[in-house]
C-alpha positions, 0 to 999 in steps of 0.5 A: 720622234713624236710621243704618243701623246703628241700624235693624240693631241694633233689628231684631236685637233685635226678632227675638231677642225673637220667636225666644225668646217663640216658644221659651217659647210652645212650651215652655209648650204642651208642658208642658201637653200632657205634664201632660194625657198624665200625667193621662190615663195616670194615669187609665188605670192607676187604672182597671186597678188598680181592675179588678184588685183587683175581680177573682177571680184564681182566675178562669180565665176572667179574662184578667189579661195586659192589666191587668197589663202596664197596671200594670207599664208606669208606670215614671215616675210617683211615687205614693202609694197609701192604703188606707183600710180598712187605714190603710196606705200604699205607694208606686210609683216612689218610694224607701222612705225616703218609706214610712218617714217620715211628714213626708216622706210627708204633704209628697208627698202635699200637693205631689201633691194640688196638681199633680193631683187625687188618684184615688179607687178604690171598689168598691160605693161603698165608697172603698177606696183614694187615689192621689196621684201627681206629675209625672214627672222629664221633667215636673219638668225642663220644669216648670223649663225656662221659668225657665231660659230667663227667666234666659237672656232676662234675661242676653241682653237685659242682654247687648244693652244693654250692646253697644248702649251700648259700640257707642253709646259708641264712636260718640261717642268716635269723634265727639268724637275728631273734633271735638277733631282738627279744632279743633286743625287749625282753631286752627293756621292763626290760631296760625302767623300770630300767631307771625309777627305776634310777630316783627313787634312785636318789630321795633317800639317795644312794651314787651317785657313786652308782647311777653313775655305774648303769647309766653306765650299763644301758647305756651299756644294751642300746648299746648292744640292739642297736646292736643286733636291728642292725643284719640283717640290712644295718648299717650307716657308718659315717667318724670317728677317729678309734683311739678314738673309739679304745680306748674308747672300750679298756678303757671300757674292761679295766675296765671290766676285772679282775686284771689277765688280762694285757693290752698292748695298742699301738695306733697312736697319729694322728687321723685315719679317717675311715668309720665306725658304732661305735657300731658294731665295738666296739662290734666285737673288744669286741667279739675279746678281750673276745675271747682272754681272754678265750683262755687264761683262764681268765689270761694273756696278751692282745695286742691291736696294731692300725697302718696306713699301705697303705692308710689301718687302720690295727688293731691286737689283741694278746692274750697269750693263748693256740693258734689256729690249722692251720686247723681251721683258716678259720673255726673259722669264720663260723657260729655255729663253736665253739672249746669251750664246752659252746657257739654258736659259733656266735661271730668270724662269726658275727665279720667277717660279720660286718667287711667284708659285712658291712665295706668292710674290712678284718679279718683273723688269722694272726699268732699262735703258740701253747701254746704261743698265736694268733694274729687276724688282721682287716684291713679297708680302710682309707678314703682318701681325 
């Protein structure tokens, strides 16, 4: 069932589309009406001009005031008048440059003919003049208004889509954060019980190495609980050696991985100080390594290389798996996206959030070749003194 907020969003989208459609429709009607008025005005002007050409202005009984007013009233419509007998052109509401340049004049004649049918002035069935006229500046502006409106409409809907996706993503993030915190809370109770049982086992005649392994796993569960509890909260970053932390995480992964997985680890001999949250960084590295192991179907080589480049710590995690299609390079970091039959598609999205949002770094697919493997890169700013 859709929530009230979803209904409100869609109602807002529909109403907005309706309003913009009404504006576009009214604009089109206004444009059509103005163009018809322009045509009608030019018909009257041409009639007055034709009458003026035919009358005897020396006739005292001829009242020229009305005709002259009509001829003088048109100060906006651009026109080109062609006199056939004299093979001459004249212009009205246009610059003299058009009159003197045949190419510009011919181009305007073709443009005006496409906008309005030319008006022919005849006397005794003889064609005297042809009037070519175009849209007035006001109509020209309105003519392009629907295009501007369409662009605004597209930008408006792009903004709506971005707003909807952002708000939806924010809701999902809150949901995942809530689930993670609840998971941490639920793990906490049996974990406390396990700690108590471990203390009891120490008093029994049980080999110490068994107790040590149990304690290691309990400590591991505590770390996992701590990680889940940090989701949704701004973590504390402290300066630390990323080389040592990477080595510690890799050693743990090697001890917990199958013998079919070969680890190749290349780390600098000197410390590299980076502002980190140790738990979240280790979690990110583990997620990337486990994704690589899944891509290799549990058998292959994982190469981890850490280097110092341009005041940044650059970490490469390479697997020898099936590779990632290029079209998925960005999609794999989206929440819920997964190519596996099982899984929620959260590991890589959490990795990006930890690296980019919390540590102000960058994570990306550096390269990938089908059936040869992929390399993911983490770039974190080094602390400079």
